[in-house]
C-alpha positions as CSV (number, residue, x, y, z in Angstrom):
1,T,-90.3,-127.9,-30.0
2,G,-89.8,-129.8,-27.0
3,T,-87.9,-133.0,-26.0
4,F,-89.6,-134.4,-22.7
5,T,-91.8,-136.5,-24.3
6,G,-89.9,-137.5,-27.2
7,Q,-92.9,-136.9,-29.5
8,D,-91.5,-134.1,-31.1
9,Q,-94.4,-131.5,-30.5
10,A,-94.6,-128.1,-29.4
11,A,-98.1,-127.6,-28.0
12,W,-100.2,-130.4,-26.9
13,S,-103.6,-127.5,-25.9
14,V,-105.1,-124.7,-27.2
15,T,-108.3,-122.5,-26.3
16,G,-108.9,-118.7,-26.7
17,N,-111.5,-116.1,-26.2
18,A,-112.6,-113.0,-28.5
19,N,-108.9,-111.8,-27.3
20,Y,-106.6,-114.2,-27.2
21,I,-105.6,-117.7,-28.5
22,S,-103.4,-119.4,-25.5
23,L,-101.4,-122.6,-26.1
24,G,-100.5,-125.0,-23.3
25,G,-97.3,-127.8,-24.5
26,E,-93.8,-128.8,-23.5
27,F,-91.6,-126.0,-25.6
28,P,-88.9,-123.8,-24.1
29,K,-89.6,-120.9,-26.3
30,V,-92.0,-119.1,-28.8
31,N,-90.4,-116.8,-32.1
32,G,-86.7,-116.9,-29.9
33,V,-87.9,-115.8,-26.4
34,A,-87.9,-118.1,-23.5
35,E,-91.8,-118.9,-22.6
36,Q,-91.6,-122.3,-21.6
37,G,-94.7,-124.6,-21.6
38,L,-97.7,-121.6,-21.9
39,V,-98.3,-119.1,-23.8
40,R,-101.0,-116.4,-25.0
41,F,-101.4,-114.3,-28.5
42,A,-103.2,-111.0,-28.3
43,V,-105.2,-109.8,-31.7
44,S,-103.3,-107.0,-32.9
45,S,-105.8,-104.1,-31.5
46,I,-104.6,-105.0,-27.7
47,A,-101.4,-107.3,-29.0
48,P,-98.1,-104.8,-28.2
49,N,-97.5,-105.2,-32.2
50,K,-93.6,-104.9,-32.1
51,V,-92.1,-108.0,-34.0
52,G,-91.1,-106.6,-36.9
53,P,-88.8,-108.1,-39.8
54,V,-86.0,-110.7,-40.0
55,A,-82.7,-109.2,-40.7
56,S,-81.2,-111.0,-43.0
57,T,-78.4,-110.9,-45.5
58,A,-80.8,-111.6,-48.4
59,L,-82.1,-107.9,-47.6
60,T,-78.6,-106.5,-48.9
61,P,-78.9,-105.2,-52.5
62,T,-77.1,-106.5,-55.6
63,V,-76.5,-103.7,-57.8
64,T,-75.8,-103.8,-61.7
65,K,-75.1,-100.7,-63.4
66,V,-76.9,-100.7,-66.9
67,G,-75.3,-97.9,-69.3
68,T,-76.0,-95.2,-66.7
69,S,-79.1,-96.3,-65.0
70,V,-78.2,-99.0,-61.8
71,K,-80.5,-102.3,-60.8
72,L,-81.1,-103.2,-57.8
73,T,-81.4,-106.9,-57.0
74,W,-82.2,-108.6,-53.2
75,G,-84.4,-111.2,-51.7
76,T,-87.2,-111.1,-49.3
77,T,-87.6,-111.9,-44.8
78,Y,-90.4,-112.5,-43.1
79,D,-92.4,-111.4,-40.2
80,P,-93.1,-113.8,-37.7
81,D,-96.8,-111.6,-37.1
82,N,-97.4,-109.8,-40.9
83,A,-97.5,-112.1,-43.8
84,V,-96.8,-108.6,-46.4
85,L,-93.8,-106.6,-45.9
86,K,-92.7,-103.2,-47.3
87,Y,-89.7,-103.6,-49.2
88,S,-88.2,-99.7,-49.7
89,V,-85.3,-98.8,-51.8
90,Y,-83.2,-95.8,-50.8
91,R,-79.7,-94.4,-53.0
92,D,-77.1,-93.1,-50.0
93,G,-79.4,-93.9,-47.0
94,T,-82.0,-90.6,-47.8
95,I,-82.8,-90.6,-52.0
96,P,-86.2,-93.0,-52.5
97,V,-85.9,-94.9,-55.4
98,G,-88.9,-97.3,-55.5
99,S,-90.9,-99.8,-53.4
100,T,-92.9,-103.0,-53.4
101,S,-95.0,-105.0,-50.9
102,V,-94.2,-108.6,-50.9
103,D,-96.3,-111.6,-49.0
104,T,-93.4,-113.8,-47.9
105,R,-93.8,-116.7,-45.3
106,F,-90.5,-117.8,-43.2
107,W,-90.5,-120.8,-45.8
108,T,-90.1,-119.1,-48.9
109,A,-87.9,-116.2,-48.1
110,P,-85.3,-115.2,-49.2
111,A,-86.9,-115.8,-52.2
112,P,-88.7,-114.9,-54.8
113,T,-85.7,-112.2,-55.9
114,Q,-87.1,-108.5,-56.0
115,T,-86.3,-105.7,-58.5
116,V,-86.1,-102.2,-58.7
117,T,-84.4,-99.7,-61.1
118,D,-82.7,-96.1,-60.0
119,A,-83.1,-94.8,-63.9
120,S,-81.2,-91.4,-63.6
121,P,-79.1,-91.2,-60.9
122,P,-76.8,-88.2,-61.1
123,N,-73.0,-88.9,-61.3
124,G,-70.7,-90.2,-58.9
125,T,-70.4,-92.5,-56.4
126,H,-73.7,-94.3,-54.9
127,T,-74.7,-96.9,-52.8
128,Y,-78.2,-98.3,-51.8
129,T,-79.7,-100.2,-48.8
130,V,-83.9,-101.8,-48.8
131,V,-85.3,-101.4,-45.9
132,A,-88.3,-103.9,-45.1
133,S,-91.1,-103.0,-42.7
134,D,-94.1,-103.8,-42.0
135,S,-98.3,-102.6,-41.1
136,F,-97.2,-101.7,-37.8
137,G,-94.0,-99.6,-38.0
138,N,-91.6,-102.2,-37.1
139,S,-88.4,-102.1,-39.7
140,V,-85.2,-103.4,-40.5
141,T,-82.4,-102.0,-42.9
142,S,-80.2,-104.0,-45.0
143,A,-76.5,-103.6,-45.2
144,K,-75.2,-101.2,-47.5
145,S,-74.3,-102.2,-51.1
146,A,-70.9,-102.3,-53.0
147,A,-70.8,-98.8,-54.4
148,V,-71.3,-98.0,-57.8
149,T,-69.8,-95.4,-59.8
150,I,-72.5,-93.3,-62.9
151,T,-70.3,-91.0,-65.0
152,G,-72.1,-89.8,-68.6
153,A,-75.6,-88.4,-66.7
154,T,-77.2,-86.3,-68.8
155,T,-79.7,-85.7,-66.3
156,T,-80.0,-85.1,-62.1
157,T,-82.2,-86.7,-60.2
158,P,-84.2,-84.0,-58.1
159,I,-83.1,-84.2,-54.1
160,V,-86.1,-85.2,-51.9
161,F,-86.8,-83.1,-49.1
162,A,-89.8,-84.2,-47.1
163,S,-90.9,-87.7,-47.7
164,D,-93.7,-89.4,-45.7
165,S,-95.3,-92.8,-46.0
166,F,-96.9,-92.5,-42.5
167,N,-95.7,-96.2,-41.6
168,R,-96.5,-95.8,-37.8
169,T,-99.0,-95.0,-34.8
170,V,-99.6,-91.1,-33.7
171,T,-102.9,-89.9,-31.7
172,G,-103.5,-86.3,-31.8
173,G,-100.5,-85.0,-34.0
174,L,-99.0,-86.6,-37.3
175,G,-95.9,-87.2,-35.9
176,T,-92.6,-87.0,-37.2
177,A,-92.0,-87.6,-40.9
178,D,-89.7,-89.8,-42.6
179,I,-87.9,-87.3,-44.3
180,G,-88.4,-83.4,-43.0
181,G,-88.7,-83.4,-39.4
182,A,-91.5,-83.4,-37.1
183,W,-95.1,-82.2,-38.3
184,T,-96.1,-78.8,-36.8
185,S,-100.1,-78.7,-36.5
186,A,-101.4,-74.7,-37.4
187,S,-104.9,-75.6,-35.9
188,T,-107.0,-78.6,-35.0
189,V,-104.1,-81.0,-33.6
190,A,-107.2,-83.4,-32.0
191,A,-108.7,-83.8,-35.5
192,Q,-105.1,-85.6,-36.5
193,S,-103.5,-88.9,-36.3
194,V,-102.1,-91.9,-38.2
195,T,-102.2,-95.3,-38.2
196,P,-99.8,-97.3,-40.4
197,G,-100.2,-96.5,-43.3
198,A,-101.9,-93.2,-43.6
199,A,-102.5,-89.6,-41.5
200,K,-105.8,-89.6,-40.9
201,L,-107.4,-85.7,-40.6
202,A,-110.6,-86.7,-38.8
203,M,-113.2,-83.9,-40.6
204,T,-115.9,-82.1,-39.3
205,A,-118.6,-78.9,-40.0
206,G,-116.5,-76.2,-40.3
207,I,-112.9,-77.6,-38.9
208,T,-109.6,-77.2,-40.6
209,T,-106.5,-78.5,-40.0
210,T,-103.0,-78.3,-41.0
211,G,-99.8,-80.1,-41.1
212,I,-96.5,-78.1,-41.7
213,L,-92.6,-79.7,-42.5
214,T,-91.5,-76.4,-40.8
215,A,-88.1,-77.9,-40.5
216,T,-88.3,-78.1,-44.7
217,S,-87.2,-74.1,-46.7
218,Q,-86.9,-74.8,-50.3
219,A,-86.9,-72.1,-52.9
220,N,-88.2,-74.5,-55.5
221,A,-90.5,-78.0,-54.8
222,V,-92.4,-80.0,-56.5
223,V,-94.9,-81.5,-53.9
224,T,-97.3,-85.0,-54.4
225,S,-99.7,-87.0,-52.4
226,T,-102.2,-89.5,-52.3
227,I,-105.0,-89.5,-50.9
228,S,-108.7,-90.5,-50.3
229,F,-111.9,-89.3,-48.9
230,D,-114.0,-91.8,-46.7
231,K,-117.5,-91.0,-48.3
232,I,-118.3,-88.5,-50.0
233,A,-119.2,-85.3,-48.5
234,T,-122.3,-83.3,-47.6
235,G,-123.2,-79.4,-47.8
236,G,-120.4,-77.5,-49.6
237,G,-117.7,-80.7,-49.9
238,I,-114.2,-80.9,-48.3
239,Y,-111.3,-79.1,-49.6
240,F,-107.6,-80.8,-49.2
241,S,-104.4,-78.5,-50.5
242,L,-101.1,-79.0,-50.6
243,A,-98.4,-76.1,-49.3
244,G,-95.7,-75.9,-51.9
245,R,-94.5,-72.7,-50.5
246,R,-95.5,-72.1,-46.9
247,V,-93.5,-68.5,-45.7
248,N,-96.0,-67.9,-42.8
249,S,-100.0,-68.6,-41.8
250,T,-100.6,-65.5,-44.2
251,E,-98.0,-66.2,-47.0
252,E,-98.4,-69.4,-48.8
253,Y,-98.5,-70.9,-52.6
254,R,-101.7,-73.6,-52.1
255,A,-103.0,-76.6,-54.4
256,E,-107.0,-77.3,-53.8
257,V,-108.9,-80.0,-54.8
258,H,-112.5,-80.0,-53.6
259,Q,-114.3,-82.5,-53.8
260,L,-118.4,-81.8,-54.3
261,S,-121.5,-83.5,-52.8
262,S,-121.9,-84.8,-56.2
263,G,-118.7,-86.6,-56.0
264,A,-117.2,-84.3,-58.9
265,V,-113.9,-82.8,-57.9
266,T,-112.3,-79.4,-59.1
267,I,-108.8,-78.7,-58.8
268,Y,-107.4,-74.6,-59.0
269,I,-104.2,-72.9,-57.3
270,T,-104.4,-70.3,-55.1
271,K,-102.4,-67.9,-52.6
272,L,-102.4,-65.8,-49.1
273,D,-100.5,-62.7,-49.6
274,G,-100.3,-60.8,-46.6
275,S,-104.1,-62.1,-45.6
276,S,-105.8,-65.1,-44.6
277,T,-108.2,-64.8,-47.6
278,E,-106.8,-66.6,-50.5
279,V,-106.9,-65.7,-53.7
280,T,-107.6,-67.8,-57.5
281,L,-104.7,-68.0,-59.6
282,S,-105.9,-70.1,-61.9
283,S,-108.6,-71.1,-63.6
284,T,-110.8,-74.3,-61.8
285,V,-111.0,-77.7,-63.7
286,T,-113.4,-80.3,-63.0
287,L,-111.6,-83.8,-63.2
288,P,-112.6,-86.2,-65.8
289,A,-114.2,-88.7,-63.3
290,T,-116.1,-88.8,-59.9
291,L,-114.2,-90.0,-57.2
292,A,-115.5,-92.7,-55.2
293,A,-115.5,-93.1,-51.6
294,G,-112.3,-94.5,-50.7
295,A,-110.5,-94.3,-54.2
296,Q,-106.8,-93.1,-54.0
297,L,-106.3,-89.7,-55.8
298,D,-102.7,-88.6,-56.6
299,I,-101.8,-84.6,-56.9
300,K,-98.7,-83.1,-58.1
301,F,-98.0,-79.5,-57.6
302,S,-95.4,-77.5,-59.1
303,V,-94.1,-74.4,-57.6
304,L,-90.7,-72.8,-59.5
305,T,-89.2,-69.6,-59.5
306,T,-87.2,-67.7,-62.2
307,A,-85.9,-64.0,-62.4
308,G,-88.3,-63.3,-59.4
309,T,-91.7,-64.9,-61.1
310,T,-92.8,-68.2,-59.6
311,A,-94.5,-70.9,-62.3
312,L,-97.4,-72.6,-60.3
313,G,-98.8,-75.8,-62.0
314,L,-100.8,-78.5,-60.9
315,K,-102.9,-82.0,-61.7
316,A,-104.9,-84.5,-60.0
317,W,-105.4,-88.1,-61.2
318,P,-107.1,-91.3,-60.3
319,A,-104.1,-93.8,-58.3
320,S,-105.0,-96.8,-60.6
321,G,-105.2,-94.5,-63.7
322,T,-102.5,-92.8,-66.1
323,E,-100.9,-89.6,-64.8
324,P,-101.9,-86.9,-67.2
325,A,-98.9,-84.9,-69.5
326,A,-99.4,-81.8,-69.0
327,F,-100.6,-79.9,-65.8
328,Q,-104.5,-79.4,-66.0
329,A,-104.2,-76.2,-63.9
330,T,-101.5,-73.6,-64.2
331,A,-100.3,-69.9,-63.4
332,T,-97.9,-67.3,-62.5
333,D,-96.9,-65.0,-59.9
334,S,-94.7,-62.3,-58.6
335,S,-95.7,-61.3,-55.5
336,A,-92.7,-60.4,-53.4
337,A,-93.4,-61.9,-50.5
338,L,-93.7,-65.3,-51.8
339,Q,-90.2,-65.1,-53.7
340,V,-88.2,-66.5,-50.9
341,P,-87.3,-70.2,-49.6
342,A,-90.2,-71.5,-47.6
343,S,-91.7,-75.1,-46.1
344,V,-94.3,-77.7,-47.4
345,G,-97.7,-79.0,-46.0
346,L,-100.9,-80.0,-46.0
347,R,-104.0,-78.7,-45.2
348,S,-108.1,-79.9,-45.1
349,Y,-111.4,-78.3,-44.7
350,L,-115.4,-79.4,-44.1
351,S,-117.2,-76.8,-45.0
352,G,-119.5,-75.7,-42.4
353,S,-123.0,-76.6,-44.7
354,A,-121.7,-80.2,-44.3
355,T,-124.0,-82.9,-42.3
356,S,-122.0,-85.8,-41.4
357,P,-118.3,-85.7,-41.0
358,V,-115.2,-87.1,-43.4
359,T,-112.4,-89.0,-42.9
360,V,-109.1,-87.4,-45.0
361,S,-106.7,-90.4,-45.6
362,V,-103.5,-89.3,-47.1
363,S,-101.2,-92.4,-47.8
364,S,-97.6,-90.5,-49.3
365,F,-96.1,-87.6,-49.2
366,K,-93.0,-86.3,-50.5
367,A,-91.3,-82.8,-51.8
368,S,-88.4,-82.8,-54.1
369,Q,-86.2,-80.2,-55.7
370,S,-86.8,-79.3,-59.4
């Protein structure tokens, strides 16, 4: 507020149009920035959208050891132009533990208190951080928690070597993942973009687009992703696949998800073994329910090698439901060229007989060691 008139009021007049609201008055600053007497606010589609969450000591997590697990507690912050913020907790700076989204205004922060439990940290000394991020990709990271030492753990948490929440804006590609380096497009980069919260694969008939994290190289991987289609595909339907082990363009293990024009979804496991022709390794499984336009589907693909033979497992289920206990499609394979460390990635293809485009949204992608 201004002080000149003694009225303890900031803005005296307001006007606007479809793109802006302007305020005039006796205020000296707006959001802490000098903006004396006159300011305009734009709708988000033309605004810079660079104002992020406010740094706060309340974000620093408090750790409580409960047996061999760790309970993390922290307070919220706020963002001047986003009501809902995502809070992601990381162990030792890079390993995701959990996340939650909270609607908080500046007059309610740092309450309410948020809690996440790291159920199975490995033996050793660990610290934790909280990253608060908004829908435009702006973020602030807390100070590290006090160190906590775990002993007697009987399980080892798999190391996440690739992870992406797609919390950024990119045109003509997928940008750089949160963990795993830059995405490399093997085809049709123009079909790819990222808006805060999802990668977008804009598919037209006969088009294939691929994104590979070429900086990753692992012998074993468990790859998970959450996807949705903006409409039910026509013609031969739409195919989405996860690459659980991609040696090169003709050597790859794939988890295939195929939505038919009826809305039904089938899944199966394939490989490329020295050519561009896919070889089906598993039976085709039809999921119990159809997938509506816009509904999210969770996918998990396991690629584990022991003594030169790779065991492959695939499951998929509505994100609103419960993960199946067992893999729905399984296979084994011993192709020599595929028994090596390799990259992970994703791929989408719309049937050449489709009569309308389909956009695939990928809201998460993660790969961990087994």
